[in-house]
C-alpha positions as CSV (number, residue, x, y, z in Angstrom):
1,M,79.2,89.2,145.7
2,H,82.4,90.5,147.2
3,V,83.5,93.7,145.5
4,C,86.7,95.5,146.3
5,V,86.4,99.2,146.0
6,C,88.8,102.1,146.3
7,Y,88.0,104.7,149.0
8,F,89.8,107.5,147.2
9,Q,87.7,110.3,145.9
10,D,89.0,110.4,142.4
11,L,88.1,106.8,141.8
12,F,84.6,107.3,143.1
13,R,84.3,110.4,141.0
14,S,85.2,108.4,137.8
15,A,82.7,105.8,138.7
16,A,80.0,108.3,139.4
17,E,80.5,110.1,136.1
18,A,80.1,106.8,134.1
19,G,76.8,105.8,132.7
20,P,75.2,102.3,132.9
21,H,76.4,101.5,129.3
22,D,79.9,103.1,129.6
23,I,83.1,101.0,129.6
24,L,85.6,101.4,132.4
25,K,89.3,100.7,132.6
26,L,91.0,99.8,135.8
27,Y,94.8,100.2,136.4
28,N,96.9,98.5,139.1
29,P,99.5,100.5,141.0
30,K,102.1,99.5,138.4
31,G,100.0,101.1,135.6
32,N,98.9,97.9,134.0
33,I,95.3,97.4,132.9
34,I,93.6,94.7,135.0
35,N,90.2,93.0,134.8
36,I,87.4,94.4,137.0
37,S,86.3,91.2,138.8
38,P,85.3,89.9,142.3
39,R,88.8,88.5,142.7
40,L,90.5,91.9,142.9
41,E,92.9,92.3,145.8
42,P,91.8,95.0,148.3
43,N,93.4,98.5,148.1
44,S,95.5,100.1,150.7
45,P,96.5,103.8,151.0
46,N,99.9,103.0,149.6
47,S,98.7,100.8,146.8
48,C,95.6,102.2,145.2
49,Y,93.9,101.4,141.9
50,K,93.1,103.9,139.2
51,L,89.7,103.8,137.5
52,E,89.1,105.5,134.1
53,V,86.1,105.8,131.7
54,V,87.3,104.3,128.5
55,A,84.3,105.1,126.3
56,A,80.9,106.7,126.9
57,D,77.6,105.7,125.4
58,C,77.5,107.5,122.0
59,N,73.8,108.3,122.7
60,S,74.4,110.0,126.0
61,E,77.2,112.4,126.9
62,P,79.7,113.9,124.4
63,L,83.0,112.2,123.9
64,G,85.4,112.7,126.8
65,V,88.4,115.0,126.8
66,E,90.8,112.1,126.7
67,L,89.3,110.7,123.5
68,A,89.1,114.2,122.0
69,V,92.9,114.6,122.7
70,A,93.6,111.2,121.2
71,L,91.6,112.2,118.0
72,G,93.5,115.5,117.8
73,F,90.6,117.8,118.3
74,D,87.6,118.5,120.6
75,L,84.5,117.3,118.8
76,S,82.0,119.3,120.8
77,S,83.7,122.6,120.3
78,M,84.2,121.8,116.6
79,E,80.4,121.0,116.3
80,K,79.6,124.4,117.8
81,R,82.0,126.2,115.4
82,L,80.4,124.4,112.5
83,Q,76.9,125.4,113.6
84,G,78.1,129.0,113.9
85,L,79.6,128.9,110.4
86,E,76.4,127.4,109.0
87,K,74.4,130.3,110.4
88,K,76.9,132.8,109.0
89,I,76.6,131.3,105.5
90,L,72.8,131.4,105.7
91,I,72.8,135.1,106.7
92,E,75.4,136.1,104.0
93,A,74.2,133.9,101.1
94,G,70.5,134.0,101.9
95,E,70.2,130.2,101.7
96,T,72.1,127.1,102.7
97,P,74.2,125.8,99.7
98,A,73.5,122.3,98.4
99,V,77.1,121.2,99.3
100,V,76.4,121.9,103.0
101,Y,73.4,119.6,102.9
102,E,75.4,116.9,101.2
103,M,78.2,117.1,103.8
104,K,75.6,116.9,106.6
105,R,74.1,113.9,104.9
106,Q,77.5,112.2,104.7
107,V,78.2,112.9,108.4
108,E,74.8,111.5,109.4
109,S,75.4,108.5,107.3
110,F,78.7,107.9,109.0
111,R,77.2,108.5,112.5
112,E,74.5,105.8,111.7
113,K,77.2,103.3,110.7
114,L,79.1,103.9,114.0
115,E,75.9,103.7,116.1
116,S,74.7,100.5,114.4
117,V,77.8,98.7,115.8
118,E,77.1,96.8,119.0
119,H,77.8,99.4,121.7
120,L,81.6,99.5,121.7
121,S,81.8,95.8,122.3
122,W,84.8,95.7,120.0
123,L,86.9,97.3,122.8
124,G,86.7,93.9,124.5
125,L,87.7,95.5,127.9
126,F,84.8,93.9,129.8
127,K,85.7,90.4,128.8
128,E,87.1,88.0,131.3
129,L,90.5,86.8,130.1
130,S,91.1,83.1,130.3
131,E,94.0,81.8,132.4
132,G,94.1,78.5,130.6
133,T,96.6,77.5,127.9
134,Q,94.2,78.5,125.1
135,K,94.5,82.2,124.7
136,P,91.2,83.9,123.5
137,S,91.1,85.7,120.2
138,P,91.8,89.4,120.7
139,F,89.1,90.3,118.3
140,Y,85.7,90.6,119.9
141,H,83.8,92.5,117.3
142,K,80.7,90.7,115.9
143,R,82.6,90.5,112.6
144,T,85.1,87.6,112.9
145,L,88.8,88.1,112.4
146,R,88.8,85.5,109.6
147,K,86.3,85.9,106.8
148,T,83.4,83.6,106.9
149,R,82.7,81.1,104.1
150,E,79.4,82.9,103.2
151,E,81.3,86.2,103.0
152,C,83.9,84.8,100.7
153,E,81.5,82.9,98.5
154,H,79.4,86.0,98.0
155,V,82.5,88.1,96.9
156,R,83.7,85.2,94.7
157,E,80.4,85.0,92.9
158,K,80.3,88.7,92.2
159,F,84.0,88.7,91.1
160,L,83.4,85.8,88.6
161,Q,80.3,87.6,87.3
162,M,82.3,90.7,86.6
163,S,85.7,89.2,85.6
164,S,84.9,89.0,81.9
165,L,83.6,92.6,81.8
166,E,85.6,95.2,79.8
167,V,87.0,97.9,82.1
168,S,86.7,101.3,80.4
169,E,89.8,103.1,79.2
170,E,89.1,106.0,81.5
171,V,89.3,103.6,84.5
172,R,92.4,102.0,83.2
173,Q,94.2,105.3,82.9
174,Y,92.9,106.4,86.3
175,L,94.3,103.2,87.8
176,K,97.8,104.2,86.8
177,T,97.8,107.4,88.9
178,P,98.6,108.0,92.6
179,T,95.3,109.9,92.9
180,F,93.2,106.8,92.5
181,D,90.4,106.6,95.1
182,N,90.2,103.1,96.5
183,W,87.1,103.9,98.7
184,Q,84.8,103.8,95.7
185,W,85.4,100.1,95.0
186,E,84.0,97.0,96.6
187,D,86.2,93.9,97.2
188,A,84.9,92.0,94.1
189,E,85.5,95.1,91.9
190,I,89.0,95.4,93.4
191,M,89.8,91.8,92.3
192,V,88.7,92.8,88.8
193,L,91.1,95.8,88.9
194,L,93.9,93.6,90.1
195,Q,93.2,91.3,87.1
196,V,93.4,94.4,84.9
197,M,96.9,95.2,86.2
198,Y,98.2,91.7,85.4
199,T,96.6,92.0,81.9
200,D,97.8,95.5,81.1
201,L,101.4,94.7,82.0
202,D,101.3,91.8,79.6
203,F,101.8,89.1,82.2
204,I,98.9,87.0,81.0
205,A,100.4,86.5,77.5
206,T,104.1,86.6,78.5
207,F,103.9,84.0,81.3
208,N,100.9,82.0,79.9
209,I,98.8,82.7,83.0
210,E,95.4,81.0,82.5
211,P,92.5,83.4,83.4
212,E,90.8,80.8,85.7
213,V,94.1,80.3,87.6
214,L,94.5,84.1,88.1
215,H,90.9,84.2,89.3
216,Q,91.6,81.5,91.8
217,F,94.8,83.1,93.0
218,L,93.2,86.5,93.6
219,Y,90.3,84.8,95.4
220,E,92.6,82.9,97.7
221,V,94.6,86.1,98.4
222,Y,91.3,87.9,99.2
223,K,90.3,85.1,101.6
224,R,93.6,85.4,103.5
225,Y,93.4,89.1,104.3
226,N,91.6,89.5,107.6
227,N,88.8,91.7,108.8
228,I,90.9,94.3,110.5
229,P,90.7,98.1,110.0
230,F,94.0,98.8,108.2
231,H,96.0,95.7,107.1
232,N,93.2,94.3,105.1
233,F,92.4,93.5,101.5
234,K,91.8,97.2,100.6
235,H,95.3,98.0,101.9
236,C,96.7,95.1,99.8
237,F,95.0,96.7,96.8
238,C,96.3,100.3,97.6
239,V,99.9,99.1,97.8
240,T,99.6,97.1,94.6
241,Q,97.9,100.0,92.8
242,M,100.6,102.4,93.9
243,M,103.3,99.9,92.7
244,Y,101.4,99.6,89.4
245,G,101.2,103.4,89.0
246,L,104.9,103.8,89.8
247,I,105.8,101.2,87.1
248,W,103.9,103.2,84.5
249,L,105.0,106.7,85.7
250,T,108.7,105.7,85.7
251,D,108.4,103.8,82.4
252,L,110.0,100.8,84.3
253,K,108.8,98.4,81.5
254,S,111.6,99.8,79.3
255,K,114.3,99.5,82.0
256,I,113.8,96.1,83.6
257,D,112.4,92.8,82.4
258,S,109.0,91.3,82.9
259,I,110.0,88.8,85.5
260,D,111.1,91.6,87.9
261,L,107.9,93.5,87.2
262,L,105.8,90.3,87.9
263,T,107.8,89.8,91.1
264,M,107.1,93.4,92.3
265,L,103.4,93.4,91.5
266,T,102.8,89.9,93.1
267,S,104.9,90.9,96.2
268,A,102.6,93.9,96.7
269,V,99.5,91.7,96.4
270,C,100.8,89.3,99.0
271,H,102.8,91.6,101.3
272,D,100.5,91.6,104.3
273,L,98.7,88.2,104.0
274,D,97.0,87.0,107.3
275,H,98.0,90.1,109.3
276,T,96.1,90.0,112.6
277,G,96.6,93.6,113.7
278,Y,99.5,93.4,116.1
279,N,103.0,94.4,114.9
280,N,106.4,92.7,115.2
281,A,107.3,94.5,118.5
282,Y,104.2,92.9,120.1
283,Q,104.9,89.5,118.5
284,I,108.5,89.5,119.9
285,N,107.7,90.9,123.4
286,A,104.7,88.6,123.8
287,R,106.7,85.6,122.5
288,T,104.0,84.6,120.1
289,E,104.0,81.5,118.0
290,L,105.2,83.6,115.0
291,A,108.1,85.1,116.9
292,L,109.2,81.7,118.2
293,R,108.9,80.2,114.7
294,Y,111.0,82.8,113.0
295,N,113.4,83.5,115.9
296,D,112.2,87.1,116.3
297,I,113.4,87.9,112.8
298,S,110.7,89.8,110.9
299,P,108.0,87.4,112.2
300,L,105.1,89.0,110.4
301,E,106.9,89.5,107.1
302,N,108.1,85.9,107.1
303,H,104.6,84.8,107.8
304,H,103.2,86.8,105.0
305,C,105.7,85.2,102.7
306,A,104.9,81.7,103.9
307,V,101.2,82.2,103.4
308,A,101.8,83.5,99.9
309,F,103.7,80.4,98.8
310,E,101.3,78.2,100.7
311,I,98.6,79.6,98.3
312,L,100.9,79.2,95.2
313,E,101.8,75.7,96.2
314,K,98.4,74.5,95.1
315,N,98.4,74.0,91.3
316,E,94.9,75.6,90.8
317,N,96.2,78.8,92.4
318,N,99.7,78.9,91.0
319,I,100.0,81.7,88.5
320,F,103.6,80.7,88.0
321,R,102.9,77.1,87.1
322,N,103.9,77.6,83.4
323,L,107.2,79.2,84.1
324,T,110.6,77.3,83.9
325,T,112.2,76.1,87.1
326,E,114.8,78.9,86.8
327,Q,112.2,81.6,86.3
328,Y,110.2,80.3,89.3
329,K,113.3,80.2,91.5
330,R,114.1,83.8,90.5
331,I,110.6,85.0,91.2
332,R,110.4,83.2,94.6
333,E,113.7,84.7,95.7
334,G,112.5,88.2,94.6
335,I,109.2,88.0,96.4
336,I,110.8,86.9,99.6
337,K,113.3,89.9,99.4
338,C,110.5,92.3,98.6
339,I,108.1,91.3,101.4
340,L,110.9,91.1,104.0
341,A,111.9,94.6,103.0
342,T,108.5,95.9,104.3
343,D,109.7,95.3,107.9
344,M,110.2,98.9,109.1
345,T,113.1,97.9,111.4
346,R,115.1,97.4,108.2
347,H,114.2,100.9,106.9
348,N,117.5,102.6,107.4
349,E,119.5,99.6,106.2
350,I,117.7,99.4,102.9
351,L,117.5,103.2,102.3
352,N,121.2,103.6,103.0
353,K,122.0,100.8,100.6
354,F,120.0,102.5,97.9
355,K,121.6,105.9,98.6
356,S,125.1,104.3,98.3
357,I,124.4,103.1,94.7
358,L,122.2,106.0,93.5
359,L,125.0,108.0,91.7
360,V,126.2,104.9,89.8
361,F,122.8,103.1,89.5
362,D,122.8,100.6,86.7
363,F,119.6,98.9,85.6
364,S,121.6,96.0,84.1
365,N,123.2,95.3,87.5
366,K,121.1,92.6,89.4
367,D,122.2,93.8,92.8
368,H,121.1,97.3,91.9
369,R,117.7,96.1,90.6
370,D,117.1,94.1,93.8
371,V,117.6,97.2,96.0
372,L,115.3,99.2,93.7
373,M,112.6,96.5,93.9
374,M,112.8,96.7,97.7
375,I,112.6,100.5,97.7
376,M,109.7,100.4,95.3
377,I,107.6,98.1,97.6
378,K,108.6,100.2,100.6
379,V,107.4,103.4,99.0
380,S,104.2,101.7,97.8
381,D,103.5,100.2,101.3
382,I,103.6,103.6,103.1
383,S,102.3,105.7,100.2
384,N,98.9,106.8,101.6
385,E,100.1,110.4,102.2
386,A,101.0,110.7,98.5
387,R,97.3,110.4,97.7
388,P,94.7,113.2,97.9
389,M,93.8,114.2,101.4
390,D,90.2,112.8,101.2
391,V,91.7,109.4,100.2
392,A,94.7,109.5,102.6
393,E,93.1,110.7,105.8
394,P,90.6,107.8,106.2
395,W,93.6,105.4,105.9
396,L,95.2,107.2,108.9
397,D,92.0,106.9,110.8
398,S,91.9,103.2,109.9
399,Y,95.5,102.8,111.1
400,N,94.7,104.5,114.4
401,L,91.6,102.4,114.7
402,E,93.6,99.2,114.3
403,F,96.4,100.1,116.7
404,L,94.9,102.6,119.1
405,L,91.2,101.6,119.2
406,S,91.4,98.1,117.7
407,T,88.6,95.7,116.9
408,G,89.9,93.8,119.8
409,L,92.1,95.0,122.6
410,P,94.1,97.9,121.2
411,Q,97.8,96.9,120.9
412,S,99.0,99.4,123.6
413,D,96.2,98.3,126.0
414,K,97.1,94.6,125.4
415,E,100.8,95.3,126.0
416,K,99.9,97.1,129.3
417,L,97.5,94.3,130.3
418,E,100.2,91.7,129.7
419,G,103.0,93.8,131.4
420,L,104.9,94.2,128.0
421,P,106.8,97.2,126.8
422,V,104.4,99.7,125.2
423,T,105.2,100.5,121.6
424,P,105.7,104.3,121.9
425,F,103.9,105.5,118.7
426,M,100.9,103.3,119.5
427,D,100.2,104.4,123.1
428,R,96.9,106.2,122.8
429,D,97.4,107.8,126.2
430,K,100.3,109.8,124.6
431,V,100.0,109.9,120.8
432,T,97.8,112.3,118.9
433,K,96.8,112.1,115.2
434,P,98.9,115.1,114.1
435,S,101.9,114.4,116.2
436,S,102.2,110.9,114.9
437,Q,102.0,112.1,111.3
438,T,104.4,115.0,111.4
439,G,107.1,112.8,112.8
440,F,106.4,109.9,110.4
441,I,106.2,112.1,107.3
442,G,109.3,114.2,108.2
443,F,111.6,111.4,109.3
444,V,110.4,108.4,107.3
445,L,108.3,109.3,104.3
446,L,110.0,112.3,102.8
447,P,113.6,111.0,103.0
448,L,112.5,107.8,101.3
449,F,110.4,109.4,98.6
450,I,113.1,112.0,97.8
451,E,115.7,109.4,97.2
452,L,113.4,107.5,94.8
453,A,112.7,110.8,93.0
454,N,116.4,111.4,92.7
455,L,116.5,108.3,90.4
456,F,113.1,109.2,88.8
457,P,112.7,113.0,88.8
458,C,109.2,112.7,87.2
459,L,108.0,111.5,90.6
460,E,108.5,114.9,92.3
461,Q,105.1,116.2,91.3
462,H,103.3,112.9,91.8
463,I,104.5,111.8,95.3
464,I,106.8,114.4,96.8
465,D,104.5,117.5,96.4
466,P,101.4,115.8,98.0
467,V,103.5,114.5,100.9
468,R,104.8,118.0,101.6
469,K,101.3,119.3,101.6
470,A,100.2,116.6,104.0
471,L,103.1,117.6,106.3
472,D,101.9,121.2,106.3
473,Y,98.4,120.1,107.0
474,Y,99.3,118.0,110.1
475,T,101.8,120.6,111.3
476,E,99.0,123.2,111.4
477,M,96.7,120.6,113.1
478,E,99.3,120.0,115.8
479,K,99.8,123.7,116.4
480,A,96.0,124.1,116.7
481,L,95.8,121.3,119.2
482,E,98.6,122.8,121.3
483,R,96.8,126.2,121.3
484,E,93.6,124.4,122.5
485,K,95.5,122.7,125.3
486,L,97.0,126.0,126.4
487,I,93.6,127.7,126.4
488,R,92.1,124.8,128.3
489,A,94.9,124.9,130.9
490,Q,94.5,128.7,131.4
491,S,90.7,128.3,131.7
492,D,91.2,125.5,134.3
493,K,93.7,127.7,136.2
494,A,91.3,130.6,136.2
495,A,88.4,128.4,137.4
496,A,90.5,127.0,140.2
497,A,91.5,130.5,141.4
498,K,87.8,131.6,141.3
499,N,86.8,128.7,143.5
500,T,89.3,129.8,146.2
501,T,86.7,132.0,148.0
502,P,87.4,134.5,150.8
503,Q,85.1,132.6,153.1
504,N,87.2,129.5,152.8
505,L,90.4,131.5,153.4
506,Q,88.9,133.1,156.5
507,N,87.8,129.8,158.1
508,P,90.3,127.1,157.1
509,Q,89.2,124.9,160.0
510,K,85.6,124.8,158.8
511,T,86.8,123.9,155.2
512,A,89.0,121.1,156.6
513,N,86.1,119.7,158.6
514,S,83.8,119.8,155.6
515,Q,86.4,118.0,153.5
516,S,86.8,115.4,156.2
517,E,83.1,114.9,156.4
518,A,82.9,114.4,152.7
519,G,85.7,112.0,152.8
520,N,84.0,109.9,155.5
521,A,80.7,109.9,153.5
522,L,82.5,108.5,150.5
523,K,84.5,105.9,152.5
524,P,83.0,102.4,152.0
525,P,82.0,100.2,154.8
526,T,84.6,97.8,156.1
527,L,84.4,94.5,154.3
C-alpha cells in the first residue's frame, strides 16, 4: 500500500510517541484536518503536514498536555497532589475518613464508565468520509443519535407505571427551587416531574388537559430529544424546572394569566427539540438543510418550533386541543416568540428591549409581558450556573463534551475539516474550561440575571449570588492554570539551558554532523 510520509522530525516524533490504540489527527498546510489515507498527496519541504496525537489509550500513558490544558488542569499532577493530601490526612487523623473512601469509590465508578465505552471511537476521526451526495451522520458512538424504539418503549412503560403515583410534598417543594438536582432522576421519573408541574400550576383543570394526552405529549417530546451530551432531554427538564421555579419564586401566578404561564412552561419543554449538537454558526457556514430552509434566520430555533407543533398537530398529543381557537392562536404565537428568543445572536436585542421598559414595566401591557416571557426563557435556558456547583459543573463538562469532544466529530474539528470558519469559543485548541466560563458569566449571565432581579428583587439570593460565586470559582481556576503554564514554561526553559552542554559548544561541527546523521536516518526511502 502506498503511504505518503513526512520526513520532518517532529512528525516522526509524534508518530513514534503514539501507541497502537491511539488516535492521530493530521493537518494539511492550511491547518485543516484531513483524513489519513493512501490517497494523500506527497509532502514537500515548503508544504508539510502536521501530525498530532488526539487521544491516547486510557489504559496506557497519562492524558497528554494538550488535553490537560483543554480540561483546565493537569490530571497527573492533581493525582499526585491528592495522594499526598491523603497521606497527610492519614498521619494527622490516624485513619482515613469514610468520606474519602466514598469519593474514591465515586471516582472509580466514573472511571469504569469511561473505560467501558468503545475505545474513543466516538471521536470518529479514523472514519473515511464519504465523497458522495449522502453525508454520513457525524455521530459515531455506539449509541445512536436518535433514540431506538426499544429505548423509548422501555422509558414509556416505566413512565406509565409511575404516572399515577403520588409525588411527596417534600419533592414538590424541592422542585420549585433553583437548587434542584437533576442528576438524581432517570428519564421516566423526569416525565413524572414534568407532569407534576402541569398539575401544580392548575393547567390540567383550567385547560381541560386529559391525563392520557399529557402522557402522550411528554413521551413524544422525550422521543424527539437526541442522545447528545448537552442538548438532551435532561437539559429540557432543567430549563423547564428553572422556569417552573422562577414562576413560583416571583409569584408570577398573581401577575399574569394562566395562558401565558402555560405558554412559558411548554416553550421550555420544547425549546431544543431534535437538536443534533451543532450550533447555528455551523448550520449557516456549512449551508445545511436547516439553514437553507430558514434562510439563515435562527435555523435551529425555527426547527425546534416546527418539531414542537408537528407533535402538537396530532390530536392524541395535543394538550391544547380543548382550548378555543383564539386561545390556541395566542399560545402558538407565544411559544414561537419564546423559543426563537433562545437564539443567542438575539441576546443584546432582547435584553436592551427589556431594560428600556423596566422602569415603567406594566404587567397589564401585552408587549411588556411578551418581553418578560422571552427574558424568562432566556434566563432558564442558561441558568446552570445558578445551581449548586456539584449540579452545575457536570453540565459545563457535558457542554464541553458536546462541542469540544463531541460524540461525533467535535464542531470545531468538523469546521476545520470542511474548511469553515471555526466558532471561537468552541475551538478546543484555544479554549479552556475556566476561560470560557469567566467570559460567559461576566458578559452574558450576570447582566441578564441582574436585570431580571431588578424587576423581581427576591431573585437576588436565588440566582445572582450563586452566579457570582461561580464567577469567583472559575476566576481562581483560570489564575491557577496560568500559574501552572508559567511554571511549566520556566521548567522547559531551564531544561533547554541545561541540555546546552560545554562539549556541544566546543565542537559545533561534530554536533552538526550528528544532527545531519540523525536526520538522514529518519528520512524515508524515495517512493
